[in-house]
Each structure stands twice: as structure tokens, then as C-alpha cells.
NUGU-247234 format. One line per field, with one value per residue: residue number from 1; residue in three letters; y, x, z of N, C-alpha, C, O, CB in turn. Coordinates in Angstrom, 1 decimal. Atoms other than C-alpha are relative to their C-alpha. Glycine has a CB too. Layout:
residues N
seq: c(NUM,...)
type: c(Ala,...)
n.v: c(Y,...)
n.u: c(X,...)
n.w: c(Z,...)
ca.v: c(Y,...)
ca.u: c(X,...)
ca.w: c(Z,...)
c.v: c(Y,...)
c.u: c(X,...)
c.w: c(Z,...)
o.v: c(Y,...)
o.u: c(X,...)
o.w: c(Z,...)
cb.v: c(Y,...)
cb.u: c(X,...)
cb.w: c(Z,...)
//
This chain:
residues 176
seq: c(1,2,3,4,5,6,7,8,9,10,11,12,13,14,15,16,17,18,19,20,21,22,23,24,25,26,27,28,29,30,31,32,33,34,35,36,37,38,39,40,41,42,43,44,45,46,47,48,49,50,51,52,53,54,55,56,57,58,59,60,61,62,63,64,65,66,67,68,69,70,71,72,73,74,75,76,77,78,79,80,81,82,83,84,85,86,87,88,89,90,91,92,93,94,95,96,97,98,99,100,101,102,103,104,105,106,107,108,109,110,111,112,113,114,115,116,117,118,119,120,121,122,123,124,125,126,127,128,129,130,131,132,133,134,135,136,137,138,139,140,141,142,143,144,145,146,147,148,149,150,151,152,153,154,155,156,157,158,159,160,161,162,163,164,165,166,167,168,169,170,171,172,173,174,175,176)
type: c(Met,Ser,Arg,Ile,Gly,Asn,Arg,Ile,Ile,Thr,Ile,Pro,Glu,Gly,Val,Thr,Val,Glu,Gln,Asn,Glu,Asn,Val,Val,Thr,Val,Lys,Gly,Pro,Lys,Gly,Thr,Leu,Glu,Gln,Gln,Met,Leu,Lys,Asp,Ile,Thr,Met,Lys,Val,Glu,Gly,Asn,Ala,Ile,Thr,Leu,Glu,Arg,Ala,Asn,Glu,Asn,Ala,Lys,Ala,Met,His,Gly,Thr,Met,Asn,Ala,Leu,Ile,Asn,Asn,Met,Ile,Lys,Gly,Val,Thr,Lys,Gly,Tyr,Glu,Lys,Gly,Leu,Glu,Ile,Val,Gly,Val,Gly,Tyr,Arg,Phe,Asn,Val,Gln,Gly,Ser,Lys,Leu,Thr,Ile,Asn,Ala,Gly,Tyr,Ser,His,Pro,Val,Val,Ile,Glu,Val,Pro,Lys,Gly,Leu,Thr,Val,Glu,Ser,Val,Ser,Asn,Thr,Glu,Ile,Thr,Val,Lys,Gly,Ile,Asp,Lys,Val,Leu,Val,Gly,Glu,Phe,Ala,Ala,Asn,Ile,Arg,Lys,Val,Arg,Gln,Pro,Glu,Pro,Tyr,Lys,Gly,Lys,Gly,Ile,Arg,Tyr,Lys,Asp,Glu,His,Ile,Arg,Arg,Lys,Glu,Gly,Lys,Lys,Ala,Ala)
n.v: c(-0.1,-0.1,1.0,-0.6,0.2,1.4,0.0,0.2,-1.0,0.5,-1.0,0.1,-0.1,-1.3,-0.6,0.7,-0.4,0.4,-0.4,-0.2,-0.3,-0.3,-0.9,0.7,-0.8,0.5,-0.7,0.3,-0.8,-1.4,-0.6,0.7,-0.4,0.6,0.0,0.6,1.1,-0.2,0.9,1.4,0.5,0.5,0.2,1.1,-0.1,1.3,-0.1,-1.2,-0.2,-0.6,0.3,-0.7,0.7,-0.8,0.7,0.3,-0.5,-1.5,-0.6,0.3,-1.2,-0.6,1.1,-0.3,-1.3,0.2,0.7,-1.0,-0.9,0.7,0.2,-1.4,-0.3,0.8,-0.7,-1.4,0.1,0.6,-0.8,-1.3,-0.5,-1.3,-0.5,-1.2,-1.1,-1.1,-1.2,-0.6,-1.4,-1.0,-0.5,0.9,0.8,0.5,-0.3,0.8,-0.5,0.8,0.7,-0.8,0.0,-1.2,0.2,-1.2,0.6,-1.0,-0.8,-1.2,0.3,1.4,0.9,0.7,1.2,0.7,1.5,0.8,0.9,1.3,-0.2,-0.8,-0.6,-0.3,-0.8,0.5,-1.2,-1.0,0.4,1.4,0.5,1.4,0.2,1.4,0.4,1.4,0.2,-0.2,-1.0,-1.3,-0.5,-0.3,-1.1,-1.2,-0.3,-0.5,-1.3,-0.9,-0.1,-0.8,-1.4,-0.5,1.2,-0.3,-0.4,0.7,-0.8,-0.2,1.1,-0.6,0.4,1.0,1.4,1.1,0.3,0.9,-0.4,-0.5,-1.0,-0.1,-1.3,-0.5,-1.0,-1.3,-0.6,-0.3,-1.4,-0.3)
n.u: c(-1.4,-0.3,-1.0,-0.5,-1.5,-0.2,0.5,-1.0,0.1,-0.4,-0.7,0.5,-1.1,-0.6,-0.4,-1.0,-0.1,-1.3,-0.3,-1.4,-0.1,1.2,0.8,0.8,0.1,1.0,-0.1,1.1,0.1,0.2,-1.1,-0.6,0.3,-0.8,0.5,-0.8,0.6,0.3,-0.8,0.5,0.8,-0.9,0.8,-0.5,0.6,-0.1,0.7,0.7,0.8,-0.8,0.5,-0.7,0.1,-0.5,-0.9,0.6,1.4,-0.1,0.1,1.3,0.7,-0.5,0.0,1.0,-0.3,-1.0,0.6,0.7,-0.9,-0.6,1.1,0.3,-1.1,0.2,1.1,-0.4,-0.9,0.7,1.2,-0.1,1.1,0.4,1.0,0.7,0.5,0.9,0.2,1.4,0.1,0.0,-1.3,-1.0,-0.5,-1.4,-0.7,-1.2,-1.0,-1.3,0.0,0.6,1.4,0.5,1.4,0.8,1.0,0.7,-0.9,-0.4,-1.1,0.0,-1.0,-0.8,-0.6,-1.0,0.3,-1.2,-0.5,0.6,1.5,0.5,1.3,0.7,1.2,1.1,0.6,-0.4,0.4,-0.4,-1.4,-0.3,-1.4,-0.4,-1.3,-0.2,-0.1,1.3,-0.2,-0.3,1.2,1.0,-0.4,0.1,1.4,0.4,-0.5,0.8,1.3,-0.2,0.0,1.3,0.8,1.4,0.8,1.3,1.2,0.2,-0.7,-1.1,-1.4,-0.7,0.3,-0.3,1.1,1.0,0.3,1.3,-0.1,1.2,0.4,0.7,0.9,-0.5,0.8,1.4,0.3,0.9)
n.w: c(0.2,1.4,0.5,1.3,0.1,0.6,1.4,1.0,1.1,1.3,0.7,1.4,1.0,0.2,-1.3,-0.7,-1.4,-0.5,-1.3,-0.1,-1.4,-0.7,0.8,1.0,1.2,1.0,1.3,0.9,1.2,-0.3,-0.8,-1.0,-1.4,-1.0,-1.4,-1.0,-0.7,-1.4,-0.9,-0.3,1.1,1.1,1.2,0.8,1.4,0.6,1.3,0.0,-1.3,-1.1,-1.3,-1.1,-1.3,-1.1,-0.8,-1.3,-0.2,-0.1,1.3,0.6,0.4,1.2,1.1,1.0,0.6,1.0,1.1,0.7,0.7,1.2,0.9,0.6,0.9,1.2,0.7,0.5,1.2,1.1,0.4,-0.5,-0.9,0.3,-0.9,0.6,-0.9,0.6,-0.8,0.1,-0.5,1.0,0.2,-0.5,1.2,0.1,1.2,0.0,0.9,-0.2,-1.3,-1.0,0.0,-0.5,-0.5,-0.4,-0.9,-0.8,-0.9,0.7,0.9,0.5,-0.7,0.9,-0.6,0.9,0.2,-0.3,1.1,0.0,0.1,1.0,-0.2,1.3,-0.1,0.7,0.3,-0.9,-1.3,-0.3,0.3,-0.4,-0.4,0.4,-0.3,-0.3,-1.4,-0.5,-1.1,0.5,0.7,-1.0,-0.8,0.8,0.2,-1.3,-0.1,0.9,-0.7,-1.2,0.4,-0.4,-0.2,0.2,-1.2,0.1,0.2,1.5,0.8,0.7,-0.4,0.8,-0.5,0.9,1.0,-0.5,-1.4,-0.3,-1.1,-0.8,0.0,-1.2,0.2,-0.6,-1.0,0.3,-0.1,-1.2)
ca.v: c(-79.3,-78.2,-80.8,-78.4,-79.0,-82.7,-81.7,-82.9,-80.0,-80.9,-79.1,-78.2,-78.4,-75.6,-74.9,-75.8,-75.9,-76.0,-75.8,-74.3,-74.4,-72.7,-70.9,-72.3,-71.0,-71.4,-70.6,-70.5,-68.9,-65.6,-65.2,-66.3,-66.2,-67.0,-67.9,-68.6,-72.0,-71.8,-73.4,-77.2,-77.7,-79.9,-80.1,-83.2,-83.0,-86.4,-86.2,-83.6,-83.7,-81.7,-82.9,-81.0,-82.6,-81.1,-82.0,-81.9,-80.9,-77.3,-76.7,-77.8,-74.2,-73.3,-76.6,-75.5,-71.9,-73.1,-75.4,-72.5,-70.2,-72.7,-73.4,-69.6,-69.3,-72.0,-70.4,-67.0,-68.1,-70.0,-67.9,-64.8,-62.8,-59.8,-57.6,-55.1,-51.8,-49.2,-45.7,-44.2,-40.5,-37.4,-36.3,-39.3,-41.0,-43.0,-42.0,-44.4,-42.9,-45.4,-46.5,-43.8,-44.0,-40.7,-40.8,-37.9,-38.9,-35.6,-34.2,-30.8,-32.5,-35.6,-38.6,-40.0,-43.6,-45.3,-48.8,-51.3,-53.4,-56.7,-55.2,-53.7,-51.4,-51.3,-48.8,-50.3,-46.9,-43.6,-45.3,-48.8,-50.3,-53.8,-54.6,-57.6,-59.5,-62.9,-62.4,-62.8,-60.9,-58.0,-57.7,-57.8,-55.4,-52.8,-53.0,-52.5,-49.5,-48.0,-48.7,-46.9,-43.6,-43.2,-46.2,-46.6,-44.9,-46.5,-43.6,-42.6,-45.5,-43.1,-44.2,-46.9,-50.5,-53.9,-55.1,-57.9,-56.0,-55.3,-52.1,-52.3,-49.2,-47.2,-45.0,-41.3,-38.9,-38.5,-35.0,-33.4)
ca.u: c(85.6,87.0,88.8,89.8,93.5,93.1,91.7,93.8,94.6,94.8,97.3,95.8,97.9,100.2,100.8,103.9,104.2,107.6,108.8,112.3,113.2,110.3,108.7,106.0,106.2,103.2,103.8,101.0,99.8,98.9,102.0,103.9,103.0,105.0,104.0,105.9,105.1,103.5,105.3,105.0,103.2,104.9,103.8,104.1,103.6,102.8,102.0,99.3,98.1,99.3,98.8,99.6,100.5,101.0,103.8,101.8,98.4,99.6,99.7,96.1,94.8,97.1,96.6,93.4,94.7,97.8,95.7,93.4,96.3,97.9,94.5,93.9,97.3,96.6,93.2,94.9,97.6,95.0,91.8,92.7,90.4,88.3,86.1,83.5,82.7,80.0,79.5,76.1,75.4,74.8,78.2,80.0,82.3,85.5,88.2,91.0,94.2,97.1,98.0,96.0,92.4,90.6,87.4,84.9,82.8,81.2,84.3,85.8,88.6,89.0,90.7,93.6,94.7,97.8,97.0,99.5,101.7,100.2,96.6,94.7,91.7,89.2,86.5,83.2,81.5,81.8,80.2,81.6,85.1,86.6,89.8,91.6,94.7,96.2,96.6,93.3,94.5,95.8,92.6,90.3,92.4,92.6,88.9,88.3,90.5,88.6,85.3,86.7,86.9,83.1,81.3,77.6,75.2,71.9,69.5,70.0,72.3,75.0,78.7,81.0,79.8,80.7,78.7,77.0,76.6,73.1,72.8,70.2,68.2,66.8,63.8,64.6,63.1,59.3,58.0,56.3)
ca.w: c(-33.4,-36.7,-38.8,-41.6,-40.8,-41.9,-45.3,-48.3,-50.7,-54.3,-56.5,-60.0,-63.2,-63.8,-60.1,-58.2,-54.4,-52.8,-49.3,-48.7,-45.0,-43.3,-46.3,-48.6,-52.2,-54.6,-58.3,-60.8,-64.0,-62.3,-60.1,-57.1,-53.4,-50.3,-46.7,-43.6,-42.1,-38.7,-35.7,-35.2,-38.6,-41.3,-44.9,-47.1,-50.9,-52.5,-56.2,-56.5,-52.9,-49.9,-46.3,-43.2,-39.9,-36.5,-34.2,-30.9,-29.5,-28.9,-32.6,-33.1,-33.2,-36.1,-38.1,-39.8,-40.3,-42.2,-44.3,-45.2,-46.0,-48.4,-50.0,-50.5,-52.1,-54.6,-55.5,-55.8,-58.3,-60.4,-60.4,-58.4,-56.0,-56.6,-54.4,-55.7,-54.1,-54.8,-53.6,-52.8,-52.4,-54.4,-55.9,-54.5,-57.1,-57.7,-60.1,-61.0,-62.6,-62.9,-59.4,-57.7,-56.6,-56.0,-53.9,-53.7,-50.7,-49.5,-47.7,-48.5,-50.3,-52.5,-50.7,-52.7,-52.0,-53.5,-54.9,-53.4,-55.7,-56.7,-56.9,-59.7,-59.4,-62.3,-62.7,-63.7,-63.6,-61.7,-58.7,-58.9,-58.7,-58.5,-56.6,-58.1,-57.1,-56.2,-52.5,-50.7,-47.6,-49.6,-51.7,-48.6,-46.6,-49.4,-50.0,-46.3,-46.3,-49.2,-47.3,-44.2,-46.1,-45.7,-44.1,-45.0,-42.6,-41.7,-42.2,-45.9,-46.9,-48.1,-48.1,-49.6,-49.4,-50.8,-53.8,-51.9,-48.6,-47.2,-45.1,-42.3,-42.6,-39.6,-39.5,-38.9,-36.4,-36.3,-36.9,-33.8)
c.v: c(0.1,-1.0,0.5,-0.2,-1.4,0.0,-0.1,1.1,-0.6,1.1,-0.1,0.0,1.4,0.7,-0.9,0.5,-0.6,0.5,0.1,0.5,0.2,0.8,-0.9,1.0,-0.6,0.8,-0.5,0.9,1.5,0.6,-0.9,0.5,-0.8,0.1,-0.7,-1.1,0.3,-1.0,-1.3,-0.5,-0.4,-0.2,-1.2,0.1,-1.4,0.1,1.3,0.3,0.5,-0.4,0.7,-0.8,0.9,-0.9,-0.4,0.7,1.5,0.7,-0.2,1.3,0.5,-1.0,0.4,1.4,-0.2,-0.7,1.0,1.0,-0.6,-0.2,1.3,0.4,-0.7,0.6,1.3,-0.1,-0.6,1.0,1.5,0.4,1.4,0.4,1.3,0.9,1.0,1.1,0.6,1.3,1.0,0.6,-0.9,-0.8,-0.5,0.5,-0.7,0.6,-0.7,-0.7,0.9,-0.1,1.3,-0.2,1.3,-0.6,1.1,0.8,1.2,-0.2,-1.4,-0.8,-0.8,-1.2,-0.6,-1.5,-0.8,-0.9,-1.4,0.1,0.9,0.5,0.4,0.7,-0.5,1.2,1.1,-0.4,-1.4,-0.3,-1.4,0.0,-1.4,-0.2,-1.5,-0.3,0.4,1.0,1.4,0.6,0.4,1.2,1.3,0.4,0.5,1.4,1.1,0.3,1.0,1.5,0.6,-1.3,0.3,0.3,-0.6,0.8,0.3,-1.0,0.6,-0.6,-1.1,-1.4,-1.0,-0.3,-0.8,0.4,0.6,0.9,0.0,1.4,0.3,1.1,1.3,0.5,0.2,1.5,0.2,0.3)
c.u: c(0.2,1.0,0.5,1.5,0.3,-0.4,1.2,-0.2,0.5,0.7,-0.5,1.2,0.5,0.4,1.1,0.1,1.3,0.2,1.6,0.2,-1.3,-1.0,-0.6,-0.1,-1.0,0.2,-1.1,0.0,-0.1,1.1,0.5,-0.3,0.9,-0.6,0.9,-0.8,-0.2,0.8,-0.6,-0.9,1.0,-0.9,0.7,-0.7,0.2,-0.8,-0.7,-0.9,1.0,-0.8,0.8,-0.1,0.6,0.9,-0.6,-1.4,0.0,-0.2,-1.4,-0.8,0.5,0.0,-1.0,0.4,1.1,-0.6,-0.8,0.9,0.6,-1.1,-0.3,1.1,-0.1,-1.1,0.4,0.8,-0.7,-1.1,0.2,-1.2,-0.4,-1.1,-0.6,-0.4,-0.8,-0.1,-1.3,-0.1,0.1,1.5,1.1,0.5,1.5,0.6,1.4,0.9,1.3,-0.1,-0.5,-1.5,-0.5,-1.5,-0.6,-1.1,-0.6,0.9,0.4,1.1,-0.1,1.1,0.7,0.7,0.9,-0.4,1.3,0.4,-0.6,-1.6,-0.3,-1.4,-0.6,-1.2,-1.1,-0.8,0.5,-0.2,0.4,1.4,0.1,1.5,0.3,1.5,0.1,0.0,-1.3,0.0,0.1,-1.3,-1.1,0.4,-0.1,-1.4,-0.6,0.5,-0.7,-1.4,0.1,-0.1,-1.4,-0.9,-1.5,-0.7,-1.4,-1.2,-0.3,0.7,1.2,1.4,0.5,-0.4,0.5,-1.2,-1.1,-0.5,-1.4,0.1,-1.4,-0.4,-0.8,-1.0,0.5,-1.0,-1.5,-0.2,-1.0,-1.4)
c.w: c(-1.5,-0.5,-1.4,-0.2,-0.7,-1.5,-1.0,-1.1,-1.3,-0.8,-1.5,-0.9,-0.2,1.2,0.6,1.4,0.5,1.4,0.2,1.5,0.6,-0.8,-1.1,-1.2,-1.0,-1.3,-0.9,-1.2,0.3,0.8,1.0,1.4,1.0,1.4,0.9,0.6,1.4,0.8,0.2,-1.1,-1.1,-1.2,-0.8,-1.4,-0.6,-1.3,-0.1,1.2,1.1,1.3,1.0,1.3,1.1,0.9,1.4,0.1,0.1,-1.3,-0.7,-0.5,-1.4,-1.2,-1.1,-0.7,-1.1,-1.2,-0.8,-0.8,-1.3,-1.1,-0.7,-1.0,-1.3,-0.8,-0.6,-1.2,-1.2,-0.5,0.4,0.8,-0.5,1.0,-0.6,1.0,-0.8,1.0,-0.2,0.6,-1.2,-0.1,0.4,-1.3,0.2,-1.3,0.0,-1.1,0.3,1.3,1.1,-0.1,0.7,0.4,0.4,0.8,0.9,1.0,-0.8,-1.0,-0.5,0.8,-1.1,0.7,-1.0,0.0,0.3,-1.2,0.2,-0.1,-1.2,0.4,-1.3,0.3,-0.9,-0.5,1.0,1.5,0.4,-0.4,0.4,0.3,-0.3,0.4,0.3,1.4,0.7,1.2,-0.5,-0.6,1.1,0.9,-0.7,-0.2,1.3,0.3,-0.8,0.7,1.2,-0.3,0.3,0.1,-0.2,1.3,-0.2,-0.3,-1.5,-0.8,-0.8,0.5,-1.0,0.6,-1.0,-0.9,0.6,1.4,0.1,1.2,0.7,0.1,1.3,-0.4,0.7,1.1,-0.5,0.2,1.2,-0.3)
o.v: c(-0.7,-1.3,-0.3,-0.2,-1.5,-1.1,0.5,1.2,-1.1,2.3,-1.2,0.4,2.3,1.9,-2.1,1.7,-1.8,1.6,-0.9,1.6,-0.8,1.4,-1.6,2.1,-1.8,2.0,-1.7,1.8,2.3,1.9,-2.1,1.8,-2.0,1.1,-1.8,-0.9,0.9,-2.1,-1.4,-1.5,0.3,-0.6,-1.2,0.2,-1.9,0.1,2.4,0.9,0.1,-0.3,0.8,-1.3,1.7,-2.1,-1.5,1.4,2.2,1.8,0.1,1.2,1.1,-0.7,0.4,1.6,0.4,-0.4,1.0,1.4,0.1,0.1,1.4,1.1,-0.1,0.7,1.7,0.8,-0.5,1.3,2.4,-0.3,2.1,-0.4,2.2,0.6,1.2,0.9,0.7,1.5,0.7,1.1,-0.6,-1.3,0.1,0.7,-0.5,0.7,-0.4,-1.6,0.7,-0.1,1.5,-0.6,2.0,-1.2,0.8,1.6,1.4,0.7,-2.3,-0.3,-1.5,-1.0,-0.8,-2.1,-0.5,-1.2,-1.8,-0.9,1.7,-0.3,1.2,0.4,-0.6,1.3,0.8,0.1,-1.8,0.1,-2.0,0.4,-2.3,0.7,-2.2,-1.5,1.5,1.8,2.3,1.8,1.5,2.0,2.3,1.6,1.4,2.2,2.2,1.4,1.6,2.3,1.7,-1.8,1.5,-0.3,-0.7,0.2,0.1,-1.1,-0.1,-0.9,-1.3,-1.6,-0.7,0.1,-0.6,-0.4,1.4,0.5,0.2,2.2,-0.6,1.8,1.2,-0.2,0.5,2.1,-0.6,0.5)
o.u: c(-0.3,2.0,1.0,2.0,1.4,-0.1,2.3,-1.3,1.6,0.2,-0.3,2.4,-0.3,0.9,0.9,0.0,1.6,-0.4,2.3,-0.2,-2.1,-1.9,0.1,-0.6,-0.8,0.0,-1.4,0.8,0.3,1.2,0.3,-0.3,1.2,-1.3,1.4,-1.9,0.7,1.1,-1.9,-1.6,1.9,-2.1,1.9,-2.0,1.4,-2.1,0.0,-1.9,2.1,-2.0,2.0,-1.2,1.5,0.7,-0.2,-1.8,-1.0,-0.6,-1.6,-1.5,-0.3,0.3,-0.6,0.1,0.9,-0.2,-0.7,0.5,0.7,-0.8,-0.6,0.8,0.1,-1.0,0.0,0.6,-0.2,-1.2,-0.3,-2.2,0.4,-1.9,0.1,-0.9,-0.6,-0.1,-1.8,0.3,0.7,2.0,2.3,-0.3,2.2,0.0,2.2,0.6,2.0,-0.9,-0.2,-2.1,-0.1,-2.2,0.0,-2.1,-0.9,0.4,0.1,1.4,-0.7,2.1,0.1,1.3,0.5,-0.6,2.3,-0.4,-0.9,-2.2,0.5,-2.2,-0.1,-2.0,-0.9,-1.3,1.4,0.4,0.0,1.9,-0.7,2.3,-0.4,2.3,-0.9,-0.1,-1.7,-0.9,-0.5,-1.6,-1.6,-0.5,-0.5,-1.7,-1.4,-0.3,-0.9,-1.9,-0.9,-0.3,-1.5,-1.5,-1.9,-0.5,-1.9,-2.3,-1.4,0.4,1.8,1.5,-0.1,-0.2,0.8,-2.3,-2.3,-1.3,-1.9,0.6,-2.4,0.4,-1.5,-0.8,1.0,-1.9,-1.7,0.3,-1.8,-2.2)
o.w: c(-2.2,0.2,-2.2,-1.3,-1.3,-2.1,-0.7,-1.7,-1.3,-0.8,-2.1,-0.5,-0.2,1.2,0.7,1.7,0.4,1.8,0.0,1.8,0.8,-0.3,-1.8,-1.0,-1.3,-1.3,-1.0,-1.4,-0.6,0.9,1.0,1.6,0.7,1.6,0.6,1.0,2.1,0.3,0.4,-0.8,-1.5,-1.1,-0.9,-1.4,-0.8,-1.3,-0.1,1.1,1.2,1.4,0.9,1.6,0.9,1.0,1.9,-0.9,-0.1,-1.4,-1.8,-1.5,-2.1,-2.3,-2.3,-1.9,-2.2,-2.3,-2.1,-1.9,-2.3,-2.3,-1.9,-2.0,-2.3,-2.0,-1.7,-2.1,-2.3,-1.7,-0.4,0.9,-1.0,1.5,-1.0,2.1,-2.0,2.2,-1.4,1.7,-2.2,0.9,0.3,-2.1,1.0,-2.3,0.9,-2.3,1.2,1.5,2.3,-1.2,1.9,-0.5,1.3,0.2,2.1,1.7,-2.0,-1.7,0.2,1.1,-1.9,1.7,-2.2,1.0,-0.4,-2.1,1.3,-0.3,-1.6,0.9,-2.0,1.2,-2.1,-1.7,1.7,2.4,1.5,-1.5,1.1,-0.5,0.1,0.4,0.3,1.8,0.7,1.3,0.1,-0.5,1.0,1.2,-0.1,-0.1,1.3,0.9,-0.4,0.7,1.5,0.6,0.9,-0.9,0.0,2.3,-1.3,-0.6,-2.0,-2.0,-1.6,1.7,-2.1,1.8,-2.2,-0.6,0.4,2.0,-0.8,2.2,0.1,0.7,1.8,-1.4,1.8,1.5,-1.7,1.1,1.5,0.6)
cb.v: c(-1.1,1.4,-1.4,1.4,0.1,-1.0,1.3,-1.4,1.3,-0.6,-0.2,1.2,-0.6,0.9,0.1,0.1,-0.6,0.6,-0.9,1.1,1.2,0.6,1.1,-0.5,0.2,0.1,-0.3,0.0,-0.4,0.2,1.3,0.0,-0.2,0.6,-0.6,1.1,-1.3,0.0,0.8,0.0,1.1,-1.2,1.3,-1.4,1.1,-1.1,-1.1,0.1,-1.3,1.6,-1.6,1.5,-1.3,0.6,0.8,0.5,-0.6,0.4,-0.6,-0.7,1.0,0.4,-1.3,0.1,0.9,-0.9,-1.1,0.7,0.4,-1.4,-0.6,1.0,-0.3,-1.5,0.1,0.7,-0.7,-1.3,-0.5,1.0,0.0,0.1,0.4,-0.5,0.7,-0.6,1.1,-1.0,0.3,1.1,1.3,-1.0,0.8,-1.6,1.6,-1.5,1.5,1.0,-0.4,1.5,-1.3,1.2,-1.0,0.8,-1.1,-0.7,-0.8,1.1,0.1,-0.1,-0.9,0.9,-1.0,0.2,-0.3,-0.9,-0.1,-0.7,0.6,-0.7,1.2,-1.3,1.5,-1.0,-0.1,1.3,0.2,-1.0,0.9,-0.9,0.3,-0.2,0.8,-0.5,0.8,-1.3,-0.5,0.0,-1.1,-1.2,-0.2,-0.2,-1.3,-1.0,0.1,-0.6,-1.3,-0.3,0.2,0.9,-0.5,-1.2,1.5,-0.7,1.3,1.4,-0.6,1.6,-0.6,0.2,-0.1,-1.3,-0.7,-1.4,1.1,-1.1,1.4,-0.7,0.3,0.5,-0.4,1.0,1.3,-0.8,0.6,1.1)
cb.u: c(0.7,0.5,-0.7,-0.4,0.6,-0.7,-0.7,0.0,0.8,-1.2,1.5,-0.9,-0.5,-0.9,-1.3,1.4,-1.2,1.2,-0.6,0.5,1.0,0.2,0.9,-1.4,1.4,-1.4,1.4,-1.3,-1.1,-1.3,-0.5,1.6,-1.5,1.5,-1.4,0.5,0.8,-1.5,0.3,-0.6,-1.0,0.7,0.0,-0.3,0.7,-0.6,-1.1,-0.8,-0.6,0.1,-0.1,-0.6,0.9,-1.2,1.3,0.9,-0.6,1.3,1.1,-0.9,0.3,1.4,-0.4,-1.3,0.6,1.2,-1.0,-1.0,1.1,0.6,-1.2,-0.1,1.4,-0.3,-1.2,0.7,1.2,-0.5,-1.2,0.1,0.4,-0.6,0.7,-1.2,1.2,-1.4,1.2,-1.0,1.1,-1.0,0.1,-0.5,-0.1,0.0,0.2,-0.3,0.1,1.2,1.5,0.5,-0.5,0.2,0.0,-0.5,0.6,-1.0,1.3,0.3,1.4,0.3,-0.8,1.0,-1.1,1.5,-0.6,-0.2,1.6,0.3,-0.6,0.0,0.0,-0.3,0.3,-0.9,-1.6,-0.7,-1.5,-1.0,1.1,-0.4,0.1,-0.2,0.5,1.2,1.2,-0.6,1.1,1.1,-0.6,-0.2,1.5,0.8,-0.8,0.4,1.5,-0.2,-0.5,1.3,0.3,-0.6,0.2,-0.6,0.0,-0.2,0.2,0.5,-0.9,0.0,-0.1,1.5,-1.6,0.4,0.6,0.5,1.0,-1.0,0.4,0.1,-0.9,0.9,-1.4,0.1,0.6,-1.0,-0.7,0.6)
cb.w: c(0.7,-0.3,-0.2,-0.1,1.3,0.8,-0.3,-0.6,0.5,-0.8,0.1,-0.3,-1.3,-0.8,0.9,-0.7,0.8,-0.9,1.1,-1.0,0.3,1.3,-0.6,0.4,-0.7,0.6,-0.6,0.7,-0.9,0.8,0.6,-0.2,0.4,0.1,0.0,1.1,-0.3,0.3,1.3,1.3,-0.5,0.4,-0.9,0.6,-0.9,1.0,-0.2,-1.3,0.4,-0.1,0.3,0.2,-0.1,0.8,0.3,1.1,1.2,0.7,-0.9,1.1,1.1,0.2,0.6,0.6,1.1,0.6,0.5,0.9,1.0,0.3,0.7,1.1,0.7,0.3,1.0,1.1,0.3,0.3,0.7,-1.2,1.5,-1.4,1.4,-0.8,0.6,-0.4,-0.3,0.6,1.0,0.3,0.7,1.1,-1.3,0.1,-0.2,-0.3,0.1,-0.1,0.3,-0.1,0.8,-0.9,1.2,-1.2,0.8,0.8,0.4,1.0,0.8,-1.5,1.0,-0.7,0.5,0.5,-1.4,1.2,0.1,1.3,1.3,-1.4,1.0,-0.8,-0.3,0.8,0.0,-0.3,0.2,-0.7,0.7,-1.2,1.6,-1.5,1.2,-0.7,0.6,0.5,0.9,-1.0,-0.9,0.9,0.5,-1.3,-0.4,1.2,-0.3,-1.4,0.4,0.7,-1.5,-1.1,1.4,-0.7,0.2,1.3,0.7,-0.3,-0.9,0.1,1.3,-0.1,0.2,0.9,-1.2,0.0,0.5,0.2,-0.5,1.4,-1.2,1.1,0.5,-1.1,0.5,0.8,-1.3,0.9)
//
């Protein structure tokens, strides 16, 4: 049984956490994030510690989820999140121009993706990019959408993959 909902979250210096009706607002040096409080979960801020309590046993499933969401918001406004992507293949490359990401991934046309507000995409090289932002969900979702353009295949390893991702390789057909 997970007890992550009972974890006490510490608020670092320079970060303010406020609850207005049913919305939690976290402000920090990198920006501001908001999250709707889940049903039957209450938040208490005492000094620089946050505790979450559930009203009944039915809210047990969302207790740990809400704790993790608030903790991720605090980490996001202090340190931020980043996800690295690399592209493998002959002629495959990324091109970042302002708020547009152009991907050449072996199709007959380049794939152009609009970068959402709140995120920045930095080009490390032609074959590597880094997605940065303060919202963990937004960073992960956008990185996954980029990866969907050309998922890595197991035979040659071509495609878009995360920096730390290991692709299981398969052996090809044997010659007769």
C-alpha cells in the first residue's frame, strides 16, 4: 500500500503556495502554476510544510496523486523540467526556428510542430534537442508527441528516441 499521500511537502525559500477555493497556486522564481484540488482532499499549509488530508476512504486513491502533483509543481517553479531527444537515421534532423520545430525524419515532407506556450525547445545539434519548461506534464507530453513523428524501430534503430532510452534491437532475416 502506498503512503505517498501522507508525505509532508516542504516549501523552499522563494516559493509561495496558496489555496483559493478549490485551486492551488504555486509561485516561484521560474513562474506560476495552478492545479485544481481533487475531490475530498484538503490542504493545510503550516509554516514551510504542506500536509494533505482526505475526507473519507473513497478519496484514498487520489490522496497520493494530489501529493505528487503539488510536489511536481514546486519542483517545476524552482528547478524546472527538461527532456532530451535525439534522432537517428541518415538525413534525419531537427531544426528549431522560433516557436516552430521542423523535423526531417525520412518522409517525403518535413513535419512542422508548433511549440506550446510555456515550453522552450533548444537545439543541441542537428540531431539533438532539449524540451524545457516548468510544467512536468506539458514537457513530457510534448516530448512524447515529437517522438511519435517517427518512433524508433528495432531492426536498424532509426527514429526519434529519448536521450536515456535504450532500444531493444532485433536480428534481421537470415539469408537463404
